[in-house]
LUMBAVEX-203937 format. One record per residue (C-alpha): x, y negated, z. Coordinates in pm, 1 decimal, m for minus. Each point is the difference from the previous one (the first is absolute). Layout:
<nodes>
c1	c2	c3
X	Y	Z .
...
</nodes>
This chain:
<nodes>
c1	c2	c3
13041.4	m8408.2	9282.7 .
m225.7	m66.8	299.0 .
m252.6	m278.2	m18.6 .
m139.3	m210.6	286.9 .
m322.4	m194.6	23.1 .
54.1	m359.8	m99.4 .
253.7	71.5	m262.1 .
m52.1	m142.9	m353.7 .
43.8	337.7	m159.8 .
m12.3	m5.8	m388.4 .
m288.2	210.9	m130.1 .
101.2	364.6	m37.6 .
m259.3	46.4	m263.2 .
145.7	m244.2	m245.9 .
316.5	180.0	m131.9 .
m203.9	280.8	m155.0 .
m275.6	m224.4	m123.1 .
230.4	m239.4	m162.3 .
176.1	275.2	m180.7 .
m333.0	124.6	m146.6 .
m20.3	293.6	231.2 .
m338.9	m74.5	135.4 .
m292.1	232.4	m49.9 .
m315.5	m189.0	m79.7 .
m312.2	175.8	m118.5 .
92.2	m47.3	m370.1 .
335.6	161.1	69.8 .
m159.6	340.8	107.9 .
38.7	213.0	m311.4 .
m237.8	301.6	m50.2 .
16.3	216.5	m301.3 .
m300.7	m31.6	m238.4 .
m168.8	m274.5	194.1 .
m301.8	m135.1	m195.5 .
m52.2	m369.3	m11.0 .
m304.4	m210.0	92.8 .
m131.9	m314.8	m158.9 .
m305.7	m160.3	170.6 .
m266.3	m162.4	m211.9 .
m90.4	m314.1	186.6 .
m300.1	m228.5	m15.9 .
38.6	m325.9	m205.8 .
m307.3	m140.8	170.4 .
m30.6	m131.5	357.3 .
m344.4	145.3	33.1 .
m183.2	217.9	m235.9 .
m227.1	306.6	m31.7 .
164.1	310.0	m174.5 .
m250.9	114.3	m264.0 .
211.1	268.7	m167.5 .
360.8	120.0	m33.7 .
110.0	162.8	m320.7 .
331.3	182.8	19.0 .
m10.3	225.7	m304.7 .
269.1	m184.7	m194.8 .
223.6	m25.1	311.5 .
m44.5	376.3	63.2 .
121.6	83.3	m340.3 .
307.8	m222.5	8.1 .
343.3	158.5	8.7 .
109.9	136.6	334.4 .
m322.0	m57.5	187.5 .
m86.1	257.4	264.1 .
m301.8	m147.9	171.8 .
m214.8	m306.0	48.6 .
m182.9	m54.0	321.6 .
m275.8	m247.1	80.3 .
m241.2	m87.6	275.3 .
m228.0	290.9	m109.9 .
282.1	244.8	85.5 .
48.1	m175.8	331.2 .
m367.5	48.4	76.5 .
m9.4	353.7	m134.4 .
285.4	91.8	244.8 .
m164.4	m176.3	279.8 .
303.2	m195.0	86.8 .
m12.6	m257.8	293.0 .
37.2	m368.3	m17.4 .
311.0	m203.8	94.4 .
m112.3	m98.8	354.2 .
0.9	m322.2	196.6 .
148.0	98.9	335.5 .
m127.4	m294.0	210.3 .
m328.3	33.4	173.0 .
m201.4	m331.5	m6.0 .
m361.3	m17.9	117.6 .
m238.4	m55.9	m299.7 .
281.4	55.5	m252.0 .
m101.9	18.9	m366.8 .
245.0	220.0	m163.3 .
m24.4	62.1	m387.6 .
114.1	349.1	m82.8 .
349.8	24.5	m148.7 .
40.0	316.1	m220.3 .
318.3	105.9	m152.1 .
m143.8	m82.9	m337.6 .
m280.3	m242.2	m55.0 .
m350.6	164.3	11.7 .
m262.9	m205.9	m167.5 .
149.8	m338.7	80.9 .
328.7	m178.5	m12.4 .
58.3	m277.0	260.0 .
320.2	m173.0	m97.5 .
234.6	m35.4	m296.3 .
238.2	297.6	25.4 .
m249.5	231.8	166.2 .
105.3	347.3	m112.3 .
m264.5	148.9	m232.4 .
182.3	309.7	m142.9 .
335.4	172.6	13.4 .
175.7	149.7	m301.1 .
250.0	270.4	64.2 .
251.6	86.0	m265.5 .
341.8	157.5	m58.8 .
187.3	m335.4	m13.4 .
m82.0	m349.9	132.8 .
m14.1	m141.4	m352.2 .
m244.8	258.6	m115.1 .
m224.2	m68.2	304.9 .
19.9	m366.7	m58.9 .
m90.3	30.2	m376.1 .
m289.4	229.3	75.3 .
m140.5	m233.2	275.3 .
m23.7	m267.2	m263.2 .
m242.1	236.7	m191.8 .
m232.8	53.0	293.1 .
m329.0	m196.0	m80.5 .
m195.3	m140.5	284.1 .
m340.4	m155.9	m56.5 .
m35.1	m276.1	266.6 .
m299.2	m210.8	87.9 .
148.1	m311.9	155.7 .
m148.6	m127.8	315.6 .
40.2	m328.9	171.5 .
335.6	m28.3	184.8 .
73.8	m179.3	320.2 .
348.8	m117.9	101.5 .
m69.3	m289.4	247.8 .
92.8	95.6	352.9 .
m297.6	m194.6	146.3 .
m261.1	128.2	m240.2 .
57.1	372.4	2.6 .
m227.4	253.6	167.4 .
42.9	m2.0	376.6 .
137.9	346.4	87.8 .
22.6	m90.7	377.1 .
m49.2	m299.1	217.5 .
162.7	m7.7	348.9 .
61.7	m236.8	282.2 .
315.2	17.4	212.1 .
86.6	m208.4	303.1 .
m223.6	m220.0	216.0 .
m261.9	m172.4	m205.6 .
m204.2	m173.6	271.0 .
310.3	m120.6	179.1 .
148.5	m132.8	m312.9 .
m309.6	m182.8	m98.5 .
m35.7	m160.6	338.2 .
362.9	m114.7	m20.6 .
m62.3	m147.9	m337.4 .
m292.1	m203.1	124.2 .
219.1	m156.2	282.2 .
302.6	m74.7	m224.3 .
134.9	m346.5	m36.1 .
110.9	98.4	m357.8 .
m59.8	285.4	m241.5 .
220.0	58.6	m304.6 .
m165.0	193.2	m279.7 .
202.7	157.4	m275.9 .
m111.9	219.4	m285.9 .
276.8	202.8	m144.0 .
88.2	306.3	m222.2 .
246.9	269.6	57.5 .
76.6	98.0	m353.4 .
m12.0	352.4	m147.6 .
333.9	173.7	m56.8 .
139.2	296.1	m183.1 .
250.9	208.4	195.4 .
231.5	80.8	m296.3 .
252.0	238.5	154.5 .
293.2	93.4	m222.1 .
m114.1	359.8	m17.8 .
m355.2	43.8	m130.0 .
m248.8	257.0	128.8 .
57.0	344.8	m126.9 .
m126.0	349.4	60.5 .
145.4	341.0	m101.0 .
m197.1	318.3	85.4 .
175.7	339.8	m4.6 .
m225.2	292.5	m4.9 .
123.2	339.9	121.7 .
m201.6	278.8	m154.2 .
118.9	263.0	243.7 .
m130.6	m176.8	309.7 .
m261.5	m226.2	m161.0 .
172.9	m282.9	190.6 .
73.3	m354.1	m152.9 .
273.3	m223.6	98.5 .
m61.3	m377.7	m60.0 .
306.0	m224.8	m34.8 .
m113.5	m365.0	42.5 .
151.2	m316.2	159.1 .
m166.1	m75.7	327.1 .
24.8	m163.3	341.7 .
m65.4	326.7	172.7 .
m89.0	321.2	m194.1 .
m226.9	136.7	262.0 .
m234.2	m294.3	m28.8 .
m66.3	117.1	m364.6 .
3.1	373.9	81.1 .
m321.2	34.9	185.8 .
m203.4	m233.1	m230.3 .
96.2	194.5	m303.1 .
m30.3	356.1	140.2 .
m296.0	m45.1	225.6 .
m211.4	m288.8	m124.1 .
47.3	m1.2	m379.6 .
125.3	346.3	m138.3 .
m135.3	188.2	296.5 .
261.7	270.9	m40.3 .
124.3	15.8	348.9 .
338.8	m129.5	114.8 .
173.3	327.9	m45.3 .
m39.5	m44.9	m378.5 .
176.5	m341.9	m8.6 .
342.3	m141.8	86.3 .
81.8	m377.9	m40.5 .
355.1	m113.7	m52.3 .
132.9	m362.0	m20.0 .
362.8	m43.4	m110.0 .
163.9	m336.5	m4.5 .
m262.6	m276.7	m25.3 .
78.8	m317.2	m197.6 .
m189.5	m246.8	198.4 .
m355.4	m3.7	114.1 .
m96.2	m301.9	214.0 .
m307.4	177.0	132.4 .
m156.0	102.8	m331.5 .
149.7	356.0	3.0 .
m163.7	86.8	326.2 .
m335.7	58.6	m165.1 .
m135.4	283.3	m199.0 .
m94.4	m88.2	m364.5 .
m202.4	206.2	m248.3 .
297.4	89.1	m209.6 .
164.2	201.1	267.5 .
m275.9	269.4	60.1 .
m87.0	m18.0	m365.8 .
346.3	127.8	m98.3 .
m15.4	265.6	256.0 .
m347.4	92.1	m130.8 .
120.4	17.0	m357.0 .
306.0	221.9	99.3 .
m232.5	239.8	174.8 .
m239.5	21.2	m291.7 .
284.5	41.5	m265.6 .
214.6	216.6	236.6 .
312.8	m184.4	m94.1 .
193.4	m315.9	106.1 .
m150.3	m333.0	m87.3 .
162.7	m338.1	49.0 .
m97.3	m377.9	m27.8 .
183.6	m314.4	50.0 .
m162.0	m338.6	m18.1 .
113.3	m249.7	m257.0 .
19.1	m358.3	134.9 .
m312.9	m108.2	m168.3 .
m184.7	284.2	182.5 .
147.7	m109.1	323.7 .
m154.6	m347.5	m40.6 .
m334.5	165.7	m63.0 .
0.5	272.8	256.0 .
236.6	m56.0	292.5 .
m174.3	m134.4	313.6 .
45.1	m377.8	m2.2 .
23.9	m224.0	303.5 .
m143.7	m304.1	187.0 .
m289.4	m181.1	m187.6 .
m179.9	m178.5	284.1 .
m213.0	m307.4	m4.7 .
m20.1	m153.4	336.7 .
m147.0	m297.0	189.0 .
196.7	m91.3	315.0 .
m114.7	m253.4	265.4 .
243.6	m82.8	285.9 .
m149.2	m190.6	304.4 .
224.9	m219.4	215.6 .
m51.1	m221.7	295.6 .
126.7	m365.9	25.9 .
358.9	96.9	80.8 .
21.6	242.7	m293.4 .
m40.4	313.8	208.4 .
m164.2	277.3	m193.8 .
m347.7	98.3	119.1 .
m135.4	240.7	m248.6 .
59.6	150.9	m351.3 .
m292.3	110.2	m220.5 .
58.2	183.1	m331.1 .
m217.0	142.9	m265.7 .
182.1	212.0	m257.0 .
m121.8	164.9	m320.5 .
238.3	288.0	m58.9 .
m6.0	147.7	m353.2 .
18.8	387.4	17.6 .
m2.0	39.4	m382.4 .
m211.5	264.8	m179.2 .
55.2	275.4	246.3 .
84.8	22.3	368.5 .
362.2	119.2	18.1 .
111.2	208.7	289.6 .
44.3	m282.6	244.1 .
m163.6	m279.4	m193.8 .
m259.4	m105.2	254.9 .
253.4	10.5	277.2 .
248.2	m252.2	m144.3 .
m211.8	m320.3	50.0 .
m80.9	129.7	342.7 .
380.0	m3.3	84.4 .
m6.7	m379.9	m25.5 .
m208.7	m29.7	311.7 .
254.8	86.9	259.5 .
243.4	m240.9	m150.0 .
m225.4	m302.1	m21.3 .
125.8	m133.9	333.8 .
354.7	m24.8	m150.2 .
252.6	m122.5	259.4 .
m245.7	m239.4	155.4 .
m252.0	m16.1	282.8 .
m339.6	2.3	m181.2 .
m261.0	78.6	266.3 .
m284.0	102.8	m241.1 .
33.1	159.7	m340.7 .
m266.0	143.9	m235.1 .
52.0	169.2	m338.6 .
m281.6	96.7	m242.1 .
108.4	231.2	m278.9 .
m205.1	61.3	m311.2 .
158.9	284.8	m206.8 .
m121.8	m30.5	m349.4 .
8.6	237.0	m299.2 .
96.3	m140.9	m344.0 .
102.4	147.4	m331.2 .
363.5	m25.9	71.1 .
278.4	234.5	95.5 .
m48.7	127.6	359.2 .
180.5	m203.9	273.5 .
190.2	149.2	299.4 .
305.8	m56.8	217.8 .
281.7	m204.6	m149.7 .
309.2	m92.9	193.6 .
m139.3	m128.5	329.9 .
m357.6	118.8	m47.7 .
m223.0	m261.4	149.9 .
254.7	m169.8	211.9 .
136.1	m230.5	m291.1 .
m357.4	m97.0	m72.3 .
m61.6	m94.5	364.5 .
318.1	m191.2	62.7 .
m23.3	m199.4	m331.2 .
m351.6	m103.2	91.1 .
97.7	m93.8	352.5 .
320.5	m188.1	m81.6 .
m156.4	m191.0	m282.2 .
m296.6	m123.3	204.8 .
234.6	m99.1	284.9 .
198.9	m212.9	m253.0 .
m314.9	m166.6	m121.3 .
m119.6	m53.6	350.6 .
340.1	m160.6	90.1 .
m37.2	m253.4	m275.2 .
m363.8	m69.9	93.5 .
97.3	m65.5	362.5 .
301.9	m209.4	m89.8 .
246.1	251.1	149.4 .
323.6	148.7	m136.6 .
m69.4	363.8	m96.1 .
270.2	128.3	247.3 .
m147.1	m210.5	273.0 .
m354.6	137.6	m36.0 .
149.5	356.7	1.5 .
208.8	m82.1	316.0 .
m305.6	m118.4	189.8 .
m177.6	324.2	m55.0 .
272.3	274.2	21.2 .
m44.8	294.1	232.1 .
292.0	m32.5	247.6 .
247.1	280.8	109.1 .
m148.7	m38.9	352.9 .
m340.5	103.2	m140.8 .
122.9	344.0	m104.2 .
m152.3	247.0	m23.9 .
m267.6	m213.5	m163.0 .
m357.5	124.2	m86.3 .
m122.1	m178.5	m311.3 .
m387.9	m16.7	m61.4 .
37.7	215.6	m294.7 .
125.1	327.1	141.0 .
383.7	m50.4	m17.8 .
196.8	6.2	314.2 .
341.9	m154.4	m56.5 .
272.6	143.7	220.1 .
289.6	m229.4	m69.9 .
115.5	m304.6	m211.4 .
136.7	m353.5	31.0 .
m174.6	m186.1	m275.0 .
118.5	m348.4	89.5 .
359.0	116.9	2.9 .
m35.0	160.1	m334.2 .
m139.4	m324.8	m140.5 .
265.3	m210.9	156.1 .
274.1	226.9	m140.6 .
m163.0	m1.4	m348.4 .
m8.4	m379.2	m11.6 .
351.1	m26.5	105.7 .
126.9	249.2	m249.9 .
m212.9	m170.7	m266.1 .
157.7	m342.6	88.0 .
m352.3	m148.9	27.0 .
135.9	m316.1	146.3 .
171.5	m87.7	m321.0 .
m313.0	69.0	m208.6 .
m110.7	m366.2	m24.7 .
340.9	m102.9	m150.1 .
m17.8	295.1	m246.6 .
m367.4	m101.5	m88.7 .
110.5	m353.7	m68.5 .
280.7	123.5	m222.8 .
m241.0	210.6	m199.6 .
m244.7	m289.7	m39.4 .
287.8	m223.5	m138.1 .
51.3	272.0	m266.4 .
m371.8	3.9	m86.3 .
m78.5	323.9	178.8 .
m213.7	85.6	294.1 .
113.5	198.2	309.0 .
m204.0	181.3	255.0 .
62.6	212.1	311.0 .
m222.3	274.1	114.6 .
m12.7	211.9	316.5 .
m154.3	350.4	22.1 .
m16.1	154.1	342.4 .
m106.0	367.9	m10.8 .
m78.0	302.6	228.2 .
m119.0	337.0	m121.6 .
m106.6	321.7	160.7 .
188.6	322.9	m76.2 .
59.4	345.9	116.5 .
m366.8	116.9	m21.2 .
m159.5	274.6	m197.3 .
39.5	368.0	44.7 .
279.0	160.5	225.4 .
328.9	95.2	m159.1 .
176.4	329.6	59.5 .
369.4	74.8	m38.6 .
150.7	356.5	17.9 .
366.4	25.6	83.1 .
190.1	318.9	m85.8 .
354.8	66.6	113.4 .
210.0	287.0	m115.1 .
363.4	76.1	m64.6 .
11.7	m218.9	m303.6 .
m157.8	m317.8	130.6 .
m323.3	m170.7	76.6 .
m310.7	m26.6	m223.3 .
m266.2	m264.2	59.7 .
m336.9	89.5	m144.0 .
m242.4	m294.1	m23.0 .
m353.1	m45.8	m140.6 .
76.2	m348.5	m94.7 .
116.4	m87.5	m352.3 .
276.8	m238.3	m91.1 .
m92.5	m225.6	m296.2 .
302.7	m229.3	27.9 .
11.3	m90.7	367.7 .
319.7	207.1	85.1 .
m166.8	281.0	215.3 .
297.8	229.7	m49.5 .
247.6	m259.8	114.5 .
m201.2	m95.1	305.3 .
m79.4	358.3	109.0 .
369.2	85.0	m39.6 .
109.1	m293.6	200.3 .
m253.4	71.3	279.3 .
96.6	362.5	33.5 .
373.1	m47.8	m37.9 .
m25.8	m261.1	281.8 .
m199.8	209.4	236.3 .
183.2	337.2	m62.6 .
340.7	m151.5	m49.0 .
67.6	205.6	m316.2 .
131.2	m96.4	m345.8 .
m257.0	m132.8	m254.5 .
126.3	248.5	m257.8 .
m145.7	278.3	205.7 .
m351.4	m139.8	m4.2 .
m248.3	65.2	m279.0 .
m340.8	m162.5	m37.3 .
m290.8	182.5	m174.5 .
m326.4	m170.6	m103.7 .
m270.4	48.3	m256.7 .
m104.1	357.5	m13.6 .
m327.8	125.6	164.2 .
152.4	340.3	20.4 .
280.5	m109.8	219.5 .
m55.7	m338.9	189.0 .
m245.0	m60.5	280.4 .
m359.3	m96.7	m100.0 .
m1.6	m316.0	227.4 .
180.5	m273.9	m194.8 .
m66.0	m287.5	m224.3 .
206.3	m298.8	m115.9 .
m172.4	m324.8	28.9 .
m79.3	m280.3	246.3 .
373.8	m45.1	110.1 .
m43.5	293.8	234.1 .
312.7	206.0	m98.8 .
225.7	m80.3	308.9 .
m268.7	m59.3	249.9 .
m143.0	345.8	m66.0 .
218.3	217.9	m214.8 .
319.0	m137.6	163.6 .
m120.9	45.0	340.5 .
m102.7	360.7	m79.4 .
334.0	77.7	m137.7 .
167.7	m135.2	310.9 .
m235.5	205.9	217.5 .
86.7	304.8	m204.4 .
373.8	m59.2	43.1 .
m41.1	m41.7	373.5 .
m199.9	331.0	18.2 .
271.7	183.4	m202.5 .
255.9	m129.5	251.0 .
m200.1	132.0	290.9 .
m45.1	341.2	m177.4 .
363.4	m1.9	m80.3 .
79.1	m54.7	363.3 .
m186.7	315.1	92.7 .
169.3	208.1	m264.6 .
351.1	m144.2	79.4 .
m63.6	77.1	374.8 .
m69.8	355.5	m86.4 .
298.4	26.2	m216.0 .
243.0	m175.5	240.6 .
m149.0	180.3	302.2 .
m97.6	m316.7	172.8 .
m307.2	m184.7	128.5 .
m175.0	m221.3	m258.6 .
11.1	m277.5	237.1 .
384.1	2.9	m26.5 .
8.3	m30.1	m365.2 .
75.8	m336.4	m166.3 .
m30.0	m87.5	m362.0 .
175.6	m244.4	m220.7 .
144.8	m24.8	m355.9 .
m141.5	336.7	m105.3 .
137.4	202.1	290.6 .
m142.0	146.5	323.8 .
236.6	6.6	287.1 .
m2.9	114.0	357.5 .
38.2	m331.1	193.1 .
351.8	m48.3	132.7 .
154.7	283.6	m198.2 .
139.6	61.5	m344.3 .
m240.4	296.6	m57.9 .
m224.7	m98.2	m300.4 .
m200.7	134.7	m299.0 .
m84.8	m191.7	m308.8 .
m352.7	m78.2	m102.1 .
42.7	169.8	m338.6 .
127.6	317.5	173.4 .
m323.3	60.2	197.5 .
m188.2	154.6	m275.6 .
m338.6	m132.3	m98.3 .
m175.6	m283.1	194.0 .
m319.2	m157.6	m109.2 .
m243.5	m277.1	127.3 .
m315.4	m136.7	m143.8 .
m120.2	m332.0	143.3 .
m294.3	m219.5	m77.0 .
m27.5	m369.5	71.6 .
m351.0	m116.3	m4.8 .
m62.6	m379.3	m16.4 .
m98.5	m83.8	345.7 .
61.4	m375.4	m38.6 .
66.2	m213.5	m305.7 .
321.5	m211.3	m55.7 .
m16.8	m373.0	m102.9 .
279.7	m123.3	m214.1 .
m5.3	m377.3	m42.7 .
200.9	m278.1	m134.9 .
16.7	m330.5	m197.9 .
57.3	m76.6	m368.6 .
102.2	m345.1	m104.6 .
m11.6	m83.4	m370.3 .
133.2	m325.9	m152.1 .
m99.0	m63.9	m364.9 .
54.2	m265.7	m266.3 .
m269.6	m58.9	m261.0 .
58.4	m148.1	m346.1 .
m314.8	m203.5	m65.8 .
65.7	3.1	m374.1 .
m10.3	378.8	m39.1 .
m166.0	124.4	317.8 .
314.5	211.4	68.6 .
51.7	92.7	363.8 .
358.3	77.3	112.8 .
56.1	142.9	350.9 .
308.3	m184.2	118.9 .
19.5	171.8	345.1 .
m155.9	287.9	161.2 .
51.2	84.5	368.8 .
m132.0	295.8	192.6 .
20.9	75.5	370.9 .
m154.6	339.5	97.3 .
m57.8	178.5	335.8 .
13.0	372.4	m76.1 .
58.6	95.1	363.0 .
338.1	174.0	m80.0 .
211.1	54.1	m289.7 .
79.9	370.4	m68.4 .
192.9	m87.1	m321.4 .
15.4	m385.4	m72.3 .
106.3	65.5	m367.6 .
m320.6	201.2	m61.6 .
m209.0	m238.8	198.8 .
116.9	m294.1	m214.2 .
m64.3	194.0	m316.1 .
m368.2	65.8	103.9 .
m42.5	m368.8	87.3 .
135.8	m111.2	m331.9 .
m216.4	238.5	m204.6 .
m325.8	m96.5	180.9 .
84.3	m367.1	m28.0 .
54.9	21.5	m368.8 .
m338.3	164.2	m45.6 .
m154.4	m273.0	217.1 .
163.7	m272.6	m213.2 .
m126.4	184.7	m309.3 .
m354.3	m1.1	128.7 .
22.4	m376.6	89.1 .
151.8	m116.9	m320.4 .
m36.9	251.5	m281.8 .
m213.3	305.6	30.5 .
m370.8	31.4	m72.1 .
m214.8	276.4	m145.7 .
m253.7	m193.2	m213.7 .
m317.7	161.6	m125.6 .
m225.2	m153.1	m278.2 .
m317.5	m96.9	190.2 .
m233.8	102.1	m294.4 .
161.6	324.8	m131.4 .
196.0	110.7	313.4 .
322.3	46.8	m209.3 .
321.3	m24.3	181.9 .
160.8	m303.1	m155.5 .
329.9	55.6	173.9 .
55.6	365.0	m90.2 .
368.7	m8.6	m88.6 .
318.1	m177.0	98.5 .
m55.6	m242.5	m280.6 .
m287.5	m142.7	192.1 .
41.7	117.4	357.7 .
293.1	m217.8	136.8 .
239.1	206.8	223.8 .
255.9	m189.5	203.9 .
352.0	9.4	m152.5 .
346.5	m89.5	132.1 .
m21.8	m349.3	m135.8 .
m326.6	m73.0	171.7 .
145.0	74.1	341.0 .
216.9	m190.5	241.9 .
274.5	136.3	238.4 .
m183.7	129.8	307.0 .
146.5	m100.0	332.0 .
m105.3	284.2	227.9 .
56.7	m19.7	373.9 .
m143.7	180.9	304.7 .
m119.5	m93.2	342.7 .
m91.8	339.7	140.6 .
m206.0	46.5	311.8 .
m21.0	379.8	78.2 .
m331.5	171.4	m33.9 .
m119.2	154.0	327.4 .
m226.7	269.0	m149.6 .
258.9	233.7	m146.8 .
322.0	139.5	124.3 .
209.8	m144.6	m289.2 .
m143.9	m353.0	52.7 .
m65.5	m44.3	m371.8 .
m294.3	m190.3	m162.0 .
7.3	99.5	m363.4 .
126.7	m195.8	m294.1 .
m103.9	132.5	m336.8 .
m286.2	m243.2	m73.9 .
105.7	m302.3	192.3 .
132.6	m199.2	m294.1 .
m327.8	40.8	m200.9 .
m197.4	m114.7	313.0 .
192.8	m320.0	68.8 .
102.6	m118.8	m348.9 .
m320.6	m107.9	m176.1 .
m115.8	m259.8	254.6 .
352.5	m149.7	34.6 .
25.1	m39.8	m387.7 .
m338.3	m144.1	m46.0 .
33.5	m237.0	303.6 .
324.6	m126.8	m156.9 .
m149.4	m60.2	m344.2 .
m317.6	m173.2	145.4 .
228.1	m205.6	212.9 .
198.6	m112.8	m301.8 .
m317.9	m82.2	m213.2 .
m180.2	m174.4	282.5 .
m320.9	190.9	m69.4 .
m235.7	195.6	236.4 .
18.6	342.3	m148.7 .
81.4	196.7	m307.9 .
m89.5	364.4	m41.1 .
272.3	250.3	m80.4 .
179.8	59.7	m233.5 .
140.0	m356.7	m20.1 .
80.2	30.6	m369.8 .
166.6	m272.8	m188.4 .
m326.6	m106.7	m162.7 .
m181.4	m26.7	327.0 .
285.1	m207.0	148.4 .
40.6	m222.7	m304.1 .
m377.2	m87.9	9.0 .
26.3	m101.8	357.3 .
336.0	m182.4	m32.5 .
</nodes>
């Protein structure tokens, strides 16, 4: 079957996965693999005075116990922060704590035994003498690791002084736990003959981990390491980064000269997976007498946690280019204070900086509208960037190439039946309930980061696509097949997609930032075009014709105007490698409208209607597109109403360290999502696409909070809007 772009092709991956045929890290079976259990700190901050492992070492099945002393003795490197920031204070992050632990869950020792149960039992016998130290969890009171200014400070302050009105809002973007279905895992296979180790681990691009482990930490050289990612059961950003456990398992395998494996338990995930968000911000929006925006000034304290994760300092900086939103704001200034606390490190989580920026902007606009006596949609309309303004240069780096923001809002309001809201509100009030309507406009910047390379190989059997990106639920195989099938005119069954093996796939590639189609997809099409051109040359030789006379369609090369032809798969081997570097960003945008009903007696919030209109430039596969929107929106709703990683301010203990305490959104918490599109093609890539993977998580939080605040008639409530909070304000 041949696929075309724009078709709602059902995911090709799903049949195998739903029948249990997937190969996740825990499915790789290696004979005699030993098992690891990490001993983790029960303290948020403490000095390690001594570690006694005698009893554990004598326990059944125990093969080795490694501690920070072994890390130091082997001169292993630290897990690095990869973001250069002037004046950055970076606490060293060894594979196992040396001298000091900095958060609950910090790995202190690793016990390796014949079975998982033996390793766990022995780990309980490891005695660590801790000297507790004061712990800090408050985002605003942590040690400042970096303090940077972005935007135009002088121009913003001047505009503030001239403003007719300034709206000031203090708000929190709550900390989240990613919680993918598949926990983190690592399996290291040691080959004694070559001295080479293969690490199997879920990732969002194995080459990103490869160099850090081989060069920075173990210092073995890359020829001694291979990294493989099979199926990946969700990631949402947190499987991009290197964690201590991955190189530690490789190190242990090399020391013991046998295979070693570790799979996190869910409680470990809560205490060690990179967490998301955790910003405390003050926003000031200046307007003139007519409600036109003049300036936006923002101060953000961004909690980095106990260590600086790979991209940690970069995430709050990603907010800056989005602070103009879909509006004309002539002057913008952002001050970021990245702080270190005794909590789990923070890094990118679905949206990475963009949800934080848009939530702040859309909340302060809603508050400003009420202070100015304007309807929220009216204040937005007065300040929209118009299609005639495109390309539009914002004062914070972004240059929007396309978009019709007013049309998106109008279509969303119509789809949400906003004109009938007053009647629905009155009906709710008669029933003793409160009803609110909230708007959340959004725009985000996608398609950045490193370039992506695709290698296309054609032989007599079919076409193989090699990509350095790594699918973790997005449907990469389906989309690659759809793109190549459309361009080459061949059956989907003859196309194979290979990802996740540093021995095979290109080094350039990383899944994140909604960049798959704009970079990897464009690279795949370029490779297909190049294969066609090379095929014309070979076909011309075989058919004894000029290459300019050769036409190609539906898998065949033909001399124009004749019936003389040769099939693509009869030409022997053809190959092309193409890289798409991000010359320009893409800017997906849209509108979320949420309508809620609040029960004042219980504080319960029910989302009665939820409408989304998105501009993704062009839909390659509408079914996949809608699935991405729904998934992101559910996570945004979860943040707005339910999810929150709470730490005890005195002890630094994570109080929401299990699903008994950390509230994940369930089917009963969610409405039917009405997803619609209003695409304006992107002009900065040949496909015209803008990226969709994170959009739902960017637009949803503000829409939900704006709706609940509207229902309650209050100025502001920080997320999550739990029943207790809502009940106290009802």
